[in-house]
ZAMARGU-4260 file (C-alpha; in steps of 0.2 Angstrom, whole numbers, plus 5000, padded with zeros to 4 digits):
<rodrens>
0) 5150/5110/4974 | 5155/5091/4974 | 5145/5088/4958 | 5154/5102/4949 | 5171/5096/4955
5) 5167/5079/4949 | 5162/5084/4932 | 5177/5096/4931 | 5189/5082/4933 | 5202/5078/4920
10) 5194/5061/4916 | 5177/5067/4913 | 5183/5082/4903 | 5191/5071/4890 | 5174/5062/4888
15) 5165/5078/4888 | 5174/5083/4872 | 5166/5068/4863 | 5149/5073/4856 | 5143/5055/4855
20) 5147/5052/4873 | 5137/5067/4879 | 5122/5062/4868 | 5122/5044/4875 | 5122/5051/4893
25) 5108/5063/4888 | 5097/5049/4881 | 5100/5039/4897 | 5095/5054/4908 | 5080/5058/4898
30) 5074/5040/4899 | 5076/5040/4918 | 5067/5057/4919 | 5053/5050/4909 | 5052/5034/4920
35) 5051/5045/4936 | 5038/5056/4928 | 5028/5041/4923 | 5029/5034/4941 | 5023/5050/4949
40) 5010/5053/4937 | 5004/5035/4940 | 5003/5039/4958 | 4991/5054/4954 | 4979/5043/4944
45) 4964/5036/4954 | 4967/5018/4957 | 4955/5003/4955 | 4956/4989/4967 | 4948/4971/4965
50) 4946/4962/4982 | 4937/4945/4986 | 4926/4946/5002 | 4916/4934/5012 | 4901/4936/5024
55) 4900/4918/5028 | 4884/4909/5024 | 4872/4916/5011 | 4858/4916/5024 | 4867/4926/5037
60) 4867/4945/5040 | 4886/4946/5036 | 4883/4940/5019 | 4870/4955/5018 | 4883/4967/5024
65) 4895/4960/5011 | 4882/4964/4997 | 4879/4981/5004 | 4898/4985/5004 | 4899/4978/4986
70) 4886/4990/4980 | 4893/5005/4989 | 4911/5002/4986 | 4911/5003/4967 | 4911/5023/4966
75) 4926/5022/4978 | 4936/5012/4965 | 4934/4996/4975 | 4927/4981/4966 | 4921/4967/4978
80) 4919/4949/4973 | 4908/4940/4986 | 4913/4922/4989 | 4901/4913/5002 | 4909/4902/5015
85) 4902/4890/5028 | 4908/4900/5043 | 4921/4911/5052 | 4933/4897/5054 | 4934/4893/5036
90) 4934/4911/5031 | 4949/4915/5042 | 4959/4900/5035 | 4956/4906/5017 | 4961/4923/5022
95) 4977/4917/5030 | 4981/4906/5014 | 4978/4921/5003 | 4963/4913/4994 | 4952/4928/5001
100) 4957/4946/5003 | 4943/4952/5016 | 4932/4943/5028 | 4918/4947/5041 | 4921/4935/5055
105) 4915/4933/5073 | 4927/4936/5087 | 4931/4922/5100 | 4939/4910/5089 | 4954/4900/5097
110) 4967/4898/5083 | 4976/4913/5077 | 4983/4910/5060 | 4997/4920/5051 | 4996/4933/5037
115) 4979/4940/5045 | 4977/4958/5050 | 4963/4967/5059 | 4954/4980/5049 | 4939/4985/5059
120) 4927/4980/5073 | 4909/4981/5069 | 4894/4981/5081 | 4892/4965/5091 | 4881/4952/5084
125) 4868/4943/5095 | 4868/4925/5100 | 4850/4918/5097 | 4846/4902/5107 | 4830/4897/5097
130) 4821/4883/5107 | 4805/4873/5106 | 4791/4878/5117 | 4795/4866/5131 | 4812/4874/5134
135) 4810/4889/5145 | 4826/4890/5155 | 4845/4886/5152 | 4843/4870/5163 | 4829/4863/5151
140) 4843/4860/5138 | 4849/4845/5147 | 4845/4829/5138 | 4841/4839/5122 | 4847/4840/5104
145) 4856/4857/5101 | 4862/4862/5084 | 4878/4872/5086 | 4881/4875/5068 | 4893/4868/5055
150) 4910/4863/5062 | 4919/4876/5051 | 4908/4890/5058 | 4913/4900/5073 | 4895/4899/5080
155) 4900/4881/5086 | 4915/4887/5096 | 4905/4902/5104 | 4890/4890/5108 | 4902/4878/5116
160) 4909/4891/5128 | 4892/4897/5133 | 4886/4880/5136 | 4902/4875/5146 | 4899/4891/5156
165) 4882/4884/5160 | 4890/4867/5165 | 4882/4858/5151 | 4894/4846/5142 | 4892/4839/5125
170) 4889/4821/5124 | 4884/4820/5142 | 4871/4834/5145 | 4866/4837/5127 | 4868/4830/5109
175) 4876/4841/5097 | 4871/4842/5079 | 4880/4852/5065 | 4867/4856/5052 | 4869/4871/5041
180) 4855/4884/5040 | 4851/4878/5022 | 4848/4860/5029 | 4838/4866/5044 | 4826/4876/5032
185) 4823/4860/5022 | 4820/4849/5037 | 4802/4844/5043 | 4796/4851/5060 | 4797/4834/5069
190) 4815/4831/5063 | 4822/4848/5069 | 4833/4849/5084 | 4826/4855/5101 | 4838/4870/5101
195) 4846/4880/5087 | 4860/4893/5090 | 4861/4907/5078 | 4873/4922/5079 | 4867/4937/5069
200) 4861/4955/5070 | 4843/4956/5076 | 4832/4953/5067 | 4839/4937/5061 | 4832/4929/5045
205) 4835/4912/5052 | 4827/4916/5069 | 4812/4925/5060 | 4809/4909/5050 | 4810/4897/5064
210) 4799/4907/5075 | 4785/4911/5063 | 4786/4895/5052 | 4792/4882/5065 | 4785/4888/5082
215) 4802/4891/5090 | 4804/4904/5104 | 4820/4914/5110 | 4828/4908/5126 | 4835/4921/5138
220) 4852/4918/5145 | 4854/4925/5163 | 4873/4928/5163 | 4879/4938/5148 | 4888/4951/5159
225) 4896/4938/5169 | 4902/4929/5153 | 4909/4946/5147 | 4921/4946/5162 | 4929/4930/5156
230) 4929/4932/5137 | 4935/4948/5127 | 4925/4943/5112 | 4908/4946/5122 | 4901/4963/5116
235) 4893/4974/5129 | 4874/4977/5131 | 4868/4965/5118 | 4849/4962/5120 | 4834/4956/5109
240) 4819/4968/5110 | 4802/4962/5114 | 4791/4958/5099 | 4806/4957/5088 | 4801/4940/5080
245) 4782/4939/5083 | 4768/4950/5091 | 4754/4936/5094 | 4761/4928/5104 | 4775/4940/5108
250) 4793/4933/5104 | 4801/4938/5115 | 4788/4943/5127 | 4800/4956/5135 | 4817/4963/5131
255) 4830/4950/5135 | 4848/4950/5138 | 4859/4941/5126 | 4877/4936/5123 | 4884/4949/5111
260) 4899/4943/5099 | 4910/4956/5092 | 4911/4956/5073 | 4927/4959/5065 | 4933/4963/5047
265) 4950/4955/5044 | 4961/4956/5028 | 4976/4946/5021 | 4992/4955/5026 | 4996/4956/5007
270) 4981/4967/5003 | 4986/4984/4998 | 4984/4997/5012 | 4976/5009/5000 | 4963/4997/4996
275) 4959/4993/5014 | 4958/5012/5018 | 4946/5015/5004 | 4935/5000/5010 | 4935/5008/5027
280) 4928/5024/5019 | 4914/5014/5012 | 4911/5005/5028 | 4909/5021/5039 | 4899/5030/5025
285) 4881/5036/5030 | 4874/5026/5016 | 4881/5009/5022 | 4876/5013/5040 | 4858/5016/5035
290) 4857/5001/5024 | 4864/4989/5037 | 4854/4998/5051 | 4868/4996/5063 | 4878/5010/5073
295) 4895/5008/5065 | 4906/5018/5076 | 4923/5023/5070 | 4929/5025/5088 | 4927/5006/5090
300) 4938/5002/5075 | 4951/4992/5085 | 4940/4986/5099 | 4944/4968/5104 | 4956/4966/5089
305) 4963/4949/5090 | 4976/4951/5075 | 4989/4964/5071 | 4981/4981/5065 | 4981/4983/5046
310) 4992/4997/5040 | 4977/5002/5029 | 4967/5005/5045 | 4982/5015/5052 | 4982/5026/5036
315) 4963/5028/5038 | 4964/5034/5056 | 4978/5047/5051 | 4968/5054/5036 | 4962/5069/5046
320) 4978/5073/5055 | 4984/5091/5052 | 4994/5094/5036 | 5005/5106/5046 | 5010/5093/5059
325) 5028/5093/5065 | 5031/5077/5055 | 5024/5084/5039 | 5034/5100/5041 | 5050/5090/5043
330) 5046/5079/5028 | 5042/5095/5018 | 5059/5103/5023 | 5068/5087/5018 | 5058/5087/5001
335) 5063/5105/4998 | 5081/5102/5002 | 5081/5087/4990 | 5073/5097/4976 | 5085/5111/4978
340) 5100/5099/4977 | 5093/5090/4962 | 5089/5107/4954 | 5106/5114/4956 | 5114/5098/4951
345) 5103/5096/4936 | 5109/5113/4930 | 5127/5108/4931 | 5124/5092/4922 | 5114/5101/4908
350) 5129/5113/4906 | 5141/5098/4905 | 5130/5089/4892 | 5129/5105/4881 | 5148/5105/4880
355) 5150/5120/4891 | 5165/5120/4903 | 5162/5120/4921 | 5179/5128/4924 | 5183/5139/4909
360) 5201/5143/4916 | 5204/5124/4916 | 5199/5123/4898 | 5210/5137/4892 | 5225/5129/4902
365) 5222/5114/4891 | 5222/5124/4875 | 5239/5131/4881 | 5245/5113/4884 | 5239/5108/4867
370) 5250/5121/4859 | 5265/5116/4870 | 5262/5098/4864 | 5263/5104/4845 | 5279/5113/4849
375) 5286/5097/4857 | 5281/5087/4842 | 5290/5099/4830 | 5306/5098/4841 | 5305/5079/4841
380) 5303/5078/4822 | 5318/5091/4820 | 5329/5080/4831 | 5325/5064/4820 | 5330/5074/4805
385) 5314/5069/4796 | 5306/5086/4796 | 5296/5089/4779 | 5287/5104/4773 | 5270/5094/4772
390) 5272/5090/4790 | 5274/5108/4795 | 5259/5113/4784 | 5248/5101/4794 | 5255/5107/4811
395) 5251/5125/4805 | 5233/5120/4801 | 5231/5112/4818 | 5237/5128/4826 | 5225/5138/4816
400) 5210/5127/4820 | 5215/5127/4839 | 5216/5146/4839 | 5199/5147/4830 | 5191/5135/4843
405) 5199/5145/4858 | 5192/5161/4851 | 5175/5154/4849 | 5175/5147/4867 | 5182/5164/4874
410) 5166/5173/4868 | 5156/5161/4879 | 5167/5160/4894 | 5170/5169/4909 | 5189/5167/4914
415) 5194/5170/4932 | 5212/5174/4925 | 5210/5185/4910 | 5229/5183/4907 | 5226/5165/4901
420) 5220/5171/4884 | 5235/5182/4882 | 5246/5167/4886 | 5237/5156/4874 | 5238/5168/4860
425) 5256/5172/4863 | 5260/5153/4863 | 5251/5151/4846 | 5260/5166/4839 | 5278/5160/4845
430) 5274/5142/4838 | 5268/5148/4821 | 5283/5160/4820 | 5294/5144/4823 | 5285/5134/4810
435) 5287/5148/4798 | 5306/5149/4802 | 5308/5130/4799 | 5298/5132/4782 | 5310/5145/4776
440) 5325/5134/4781 | 5318/5120/4770 | 5315/5131/4755 | 5333/5138/4756 | 5341/5121/4759
</rodrens>
């Protein structure tokens, strides 16, 4: 194996004989293992996510949906902080800037801002044209005052497209006002606009108030299917049922077709995909569906998406895929291969750290080389003429220590060439005999 060959190299063999070096390497490896273990353990711990969300105006149904999501998301580990905004335009801008994480906004807005992703499509909201009693047809809006919502609200853009389709031009055929719902509620009856547009699920709080407290009615638009052919944001089959807002007199008197506007949940592109996936679990849970009283269908999750699909949405859609898919099996095979490689390499490294030789034959060849080095040292001292008895005694001690170490290693080793031990012992014996001979010469000199 490459790992074994590397650790058996001459350079690393020298370092291996140094206990301090082996201990240092062991401490570093243990630190890395603990760090990796902590990382994987952290991945197993249930996460808590805190996200900011807006449902727009506090009087709108989207704000109610945001409140329901906040209540139901806590057990899933998602803490939602609601921040009301004036409308969809402002909400999308704040999501794009990273000032909001999640927003419920209407479709059909013209500008597409960066750093925004599509999370889900909810059931279409209904466009309510709330009008005073003298307005019975779309043509009657000519010369009237129409409140299209605040300029930061997507309702204004939708209303303009509907009125343009009706050949009604702002400033020419009607006067536009931009009061918020809170301002409208505080106004006296004689100061209220002739028509007020509200986009909301039915029943709408604002529509309910204007019909019952201010005598408004709901105007039927004759062209929703035709409008849907031109604009992708128009939801299919939207209608307001008879008697929704009053019974005597009935408002509306019969079921009326209405312009549906797809409602989208969007997120900032930096929101963690895991948090988005958890929030989708909440959104499609039976409790949320029952509380908002809408048919939230997972199959429509990407319908009329006007932004890139969130990776959290993709993860949510893949949650029920079979574990034994071809992709998963391939990943599992690669994982097992990695674990096998790491396991075998770890055993080799562990043996190296314990001081065990990866190649016992190589180590005993080094012992023989050390004996030869002692013989060479004796020869050089003899040639210099400075050989003393004390030096020979020290060299004899080195030979004895080397022999003891080799014998201890031999009991733990498995030599491929058994003759190496005999060669080593023979070399030690010959060298010691030579040392003894030199000692005798010094004594008799």
